[in-house]
C-alpha positions in Angstrom: -13.2 4.5 13.2 -11.3 3.3 10.2 -7.8 3.6 8.7 -8.3 2.8 5.0 -7.0 3.2 1.5 -8.9 6.2 0.0 -10.1 4.4 -3.1 -12.1 1.6 -1.5 -15.0 1.1 0.9 -13.2 -1.3 3.3 -10.4 -0.6 5.8 -7.0 -2.1 6.7 -7.7 -1.6 10.4 -10.1 0.1 12.8 -12.2 -0.1 16.0 -15.8 0.2 17.0 -17.7 1.6 20.0 -17.7 -1.9 21.7 -13.8 -1.7 21.7 -13.6 -4.4 19.0 -10.4 -3.9 17.0 -9.5 -5.5 13.7 -6.5 -5.4 11.4 -5.7 -7.5 8.4 -2.7 -8.7 6.4 -2.2 -10.2 3.0 -1.4 -13.9 2.9 -0.6 -16.3 0.1 -0.6 -20.1 0.0 -1.4 -23.2 -2.1 -4.9 -22.0 -3.0 -4.9 -19.5 -5.8 -6.0 -16.0 -4.8 -7.0 -15.1 -8.4 -10.7 -15.0 -9.2 -13.7 -12.9 -9.7 -14.5 -9.8 -7.8 -16.1 -10.6 -4.4 -15.4 -9.1 -0.9 -11.9 -7.8 -0.2 -10.3 -8.6 3.1 -10.5 -4.9 3.8 -14.3 -5.0 3.2 -14.5 -7.8 5.8 -12.6 -5.7 8.3 -15.2 -2.9 8.0 -18.2 -5.3 8.0 -16.8 -7.1 11.1 -16.6 -3.8 12.9 -20.0 -2.7 11.8 -21.8 -5.9 13.0 -19.9 -7.3 15.9 -19.8 -6.3 19.6 -17.2 -8.9 20.6 -14.0 -10.3 18.9 -15.6 -13.8 18.6 -18.7 -12.4 17.0 -16.5 -10.6 14.5 -14.9 -13.9 13.6 -18.4 -15.3 13.0 -19.5 -12.3 10.9 -16.4 -12.5 8.7 -16.6 -16.3 8.2 -20.3 -16.2 7.4 -19.7 -13.5 4.8 -16.8 -15.6 3.4 -19.2 -18.6 3.1 -21.9 -16.5 1.4 -19.8 -14.2 -0.9 -16.2 -15.4 -0.9 -13.2 -13.1 -1.3 -11.6 -11.8 -4.4 -10.8 -8.8 -6.6 -7.8 -6.5 -7.0 -6.5 -5.1 -3.7 -4.5 -2.2 -5.3 -5.6 0.9 -7.2 -3.9 -0.3 -10.4 -4.7 -1.9 -13.7 -2.5 -4.8 -12.8 -4.2 -7.5 -10.7 -2.9 -7.7 -7.2 -4.8 -10.3 -5.2 -4.4 -12.2 -2.0 -6.1 -14.1 0.8 -6.4 -12.5 4.3 -5.4 -13.0 7.9 -7.0 -10.9 10.7 -6.1 -9.9 14.2 -9.3 -9.3 16.2 -9.5 -8.2 19.8 -11.8 -6.9 22.5 -11.7 -6.3 26.2 -11.4 -9.9 27.1 -9.5 -11.8 24.4 -8.0 -11.8 20.9 -8.6 -14.0 17.9 -6.4 -14.7 14.9 -8.3 -15.6 11.8 -6.5 -16.9 8.7 -8.3 -17.6 5.4 -7.6 -19.5 2.2 -10.4 -18.8 -0.3 -13.6 -19.7 1.6 -11.7 -22.0 4.0 -10.4 -20.7 7.3 -8.9 -21.4 10.7 -9.1 -19.3 13.9 -7.1 -19.3 17.1 -8.2 -17.7 20.4 -5.6 -15.9 22.6 -6.5 -14.8 26.2 -3.0 -13.9 27.4 0.5 -13.1 26.1 1.2 -11.7 22.6 0.5 -12.6 19.0 1.5 -11.1 15.6 0.7 -11.7 11.9 2.6 -10.9 8.7 2.3 -12.2 5.2 2.4 -15.9 5.9 0.1 -18.4 7.6 1.0 -18.8 11.3 -1.8 -20.8 12.9 -0.4 -24.2 13.5 -2.0 -27.0 15.6 -3.9 -24.8 18.1 -7.2 -24.3 16.2 -10.2 -23.2 18.2 -12.6 -22.7 15.3 -12.5 -23.8 11.7 -14.4 -24.2 8.4 -16.2 -27.5 8.6 -14.6 -28.7 5.3 -11.1 -27.3 6.1 -9.4 -30.7 6.6 -11.5 -32.6 4.1 -10.7 -30.1 1.4 -6.9 -30.2 2.2 -7.1 -34.0 2.0 -8.9 -34.0 -1.3 -6.2 -31.7 -2.8 -3.4 -34.0 -1.6 -2.0 -31.4 0.9 -2.7 -33.6 4.0 -2.7 -37.3 4.4 -5.5 -37.3 7.1 -3.2 -39.2 9.5 -0.6 -36.9 10.8 -1.5 -34.1 13.2 -3.2 -31.3 11.3 -1.1 -28.1 11.1 -2.9 -25.4 9.3 0.2 -23.4 8.4 2.1 -26.4 7.0 -0.9 -27.7 5.1 -2.1 -24.5 3.5 1.2 -22.7 2.9 3.4 -22.9 -0.1 6.2 -24.2 2.1 6.7 -25.6 5.6 6.5 -23.4 8.7 10.3 -23.3 8.8 10.1 -20.4 6.3 7.8 -18.5 8.7 10.3 -18.7 11.6 13.3 -18.1 9.4 15.5 -15.2 10.5 14.8 -12.0 8.7 11.1 -12.5 8.1 8.7 -9.8 9.3 6.8 -12.4 11.2 9.8 -13.7 13.1 11.2 -10.2 13.8 7.8 -9.0 15.1 7.6 -12.0 17.3 11.0 -11.3 18.8 10.2 -7.6 19.5 7.0 -8.6 21.2 8.7 -11.3 23.2 11.3 -8.8 24.4 8.6 -6.7 26.1 6.2 -9.5 27.0 4.4 -8.7 30.3 5.0 -5.0 30.1 3.8 -4.0 26.6 2.6 -0.4 26.5 1.2 1.8 23.8 4.7 3.3 23.5 6.1 -0.2 23.1 3.8 -0.9 20.2 4.5 2.4 18.5 8.2 1.7 18.7 7.7 -1.7 17.2 5.6 -0.3 14.4 8.3 2.3 13.7 11.0 -0.4 13.5 12.5 -0.3 10.0 15.4 -2.8 10.6 12.8 -5.6 11.2 10.9 -4.8 8.0 7.8 -4.0 10.0 7.9 -0.4 9.0 8.1 -0.9 5.3 9.6 1.4 2.7 9.5 1.5 -1.1 6.5 0.4 -3.2 4.8 -1.3 -0.3 5.6 1.3 2.4 3.6 1.4 5.6 0.8 3.8 4.7 -1.0 4.0 8.1 -0.6 2.8 11.6 -2.8 2.2 14.6 -2.4 1.3 18.3 -5.3 0.6 20.6 -5.3 0.4 24.4 -8.3 -1.4 25.7 -8.8 -1.8 29.5 -10.5 -5.0 30.7 -12.6 -2.8 33.0 -15.8 -2.0 31.0 -16.2 1.3 32.9 -13.0 2.6 31.4 -12.7 3.8 27.7 -10.5 2.4 25.0 -8.0 4.8 23.4 -7.2 4.3 19.8 -4.2 6.0 18.3 -4.1 6.6 14.5 -1.3 8.2 12.4 -3.5 8.9 9.3 -0.1 9.3 7.5 2.6 7.0 6.1 5.8 5.9 7.8 5.1 5.9 11.6 8.7 6.9 12.2 7.8 10.3 10.7 4.2 10.5 12.0 2.3 11.4 15.1 0.0 8.8 16.8 -3.1 10.8 17.6 -5.8 9.6 20.1 -9.4 8.9 19.4 -12.0 7.9 22.0 -15.6 6.8 21.5 -17.8 9.1 23.5 -21.5 10.0 23.4 -22.5 12.6 20.8 -19.6 11.8 18.5 -20.4 11.4 14.8 -18.9 12.0 11.4 -19.0 15.8 11.6 -16.4 15.5 14.4 -13.9 13.8 12.1 -11.5 16.3 10.5 -11.6 17.0 6.8 -7.8 17.2 7.0 -7.7 13.3 7.3 -10.5 12.6 4.9 -9.6 12.0 1.3 -11.5 13.7 -1.6 -14.6 11.9 -2.8 -15.3 11.5 -6.5 -18.7 9.9 -6.2 -20.1 8.1 -9.2 -17.3 9.5 -11.4 -14.6 7.7 -9.4 -12.6 5.5 -11.8 -12.8 2.5 -9.4 -16.5 2.5 -9.8 -16.4 2.2 -13.5 -15.6 -0.9 -15.6 -13.0 -1.5 -16.7 -11.6 -0.3 -13.4 -8.5 1.7 -12.6 -8.2 3.5 -16.0 -7.0 6.6 -14.3 -5.9 7.5 -10.8 -7.2 10.8 -9.3 -5.5 12.7 -6.5 -6.7 11.2 -3.3 -4.3 13.0 -0.9 -6.0 14.6 2.1 -4.6 17.9 3.6 -2.6 16.2 6.4 -1.1 13.8 3.9 0.0 16.7 1.7 1.6 18.6 4.7 3.2 15.4 5.9 4.7 14.6 2.5 6.3 18.0 2.3 7.7 17.8 5.9 9.0 14.3 5.2 11.0 15.6 2.2 12.5 18.4 4.4 13.4 15.8 7.0 15.1 13.7 4.4 17.1 16.6 2.8 18.0 18.6 5.9 19.1 16.4 8.8 19.3 19.1 11.5 15.9 20.5 10.6 14.5 17.0 10.4 15.8 16.2 13.9 14.1 19.3 15.3 10.8 18.5 13.6 10.9 14.9 14.9 11.5 16.2 18.4 8.5 18.5 18.2 6.3 15.6 16.8 7.4 13.3 19.6 6.8 16.0 22.2 3.2 16.5 20.9 2.7 12.7 20.9 4.0 12.3 24.4 1.8 15.1 25.8 -1.3 13.4 24.3 -0.3 10.0 25.7 0.2 11.4 29.2 -3.3 12.9 29.0 -4.7 9.6 27.8 -3.0 7.7 30.6 -5.1 9.7 33.1 -8.3 8.8 31.2 -7.3 5.2 31.0 -6.7 5.1 34.8 -9.6 7.2 36.1 -12.2 7.3 33.3 -13.9 10.1 31.5 -15.2 13.0 33.6 -16.4 15.3 30.8 -17.2 13.3 27.6 -18.2 16.4 25.6 -14.6 17.7 25.9 -13.4 14.6 24.0 -15.8 14.8 21.0 -13.2 16.8 19.1 -10.1 15.1 20.6 -8.8 13.6 17.3 -9.5 16.7 15.2 -7.8 19.0 17.7 -4.7 16.7 17.7 -4.7 16.9 13.9 -4.7 20.7 14.1 -1.8 20.6 16.6 0.1 18.3 14.3 -0.5 20.7 11.3 0.7 23.6 13.5 4.0 21.7 14.2 4.4 21.2 10.4 3.6 24.9 9.8 6.4 26.0 12.0 8.8 23.8 10.1 
């Protein structure tokens, strides 16, 4: 199950039936991100989910693909080149991994408790649990590390020292603060609130606005299902997190057309060279409705408040239903095959009344 830009094959985040979850972020450092087309970080998210049944295996899948094919190419549907390296948050029922890359080089950190976040800067420091075999040697050859001081991945591979990462006002620092505040009692609702936070810069606006959001709740007990909430719309503050559960008999026909963007096949401008000569309309039906309602909320404050209340009420109802499933398991899996599509329809109904 993927949340992805409509123009490309890969995804920004998603989950698989083994309850492996992956999300990625753009990072920049000393190593140039310019280069020939290769695998995008978003391709690596999808390939990791396709091929791994644990978080650690996903790390191995992604790093092997990096070794074989590298990463590169424009990450935006635009004639101007927008390129970057990638960091990944990867989790399963037992643990989480942070994987940060610089070209074909990489470092990975395992987390088995607490909290961790990523933003647009390297954040792995001296705790490195896996790494590219030439990671340190390469840094030394470039003059980035003297080979004597303790190796700090973030310091060595970043443009600047880690002081910039922890500086007040950065998204990384603000995200870290919000997680620390709720450490030990982080719930799905906590995560949704954090993703909706605009003051911290986590919920971005403008040219690089937050285009989709996802929260997953994965019990350590393998007999219980994972619940994955997706907005499928921009700006989580004005969106509904809708639940999805992997159950037997679910397949692509159970995914709603309302959240699937139009397909242009071989005629798609991104598949032709030179790429991005034109930009077709890729808005799915829910996006169109959401865009209209967002404009109403912006222009008419009273109506906007009422719409938001109805959206939150729907979201809360679904979360209450999911809490029961997360605590006691699935009794009738066939009833959950259309869980996500039915939630989309309910959200559309809320917009229709607006």
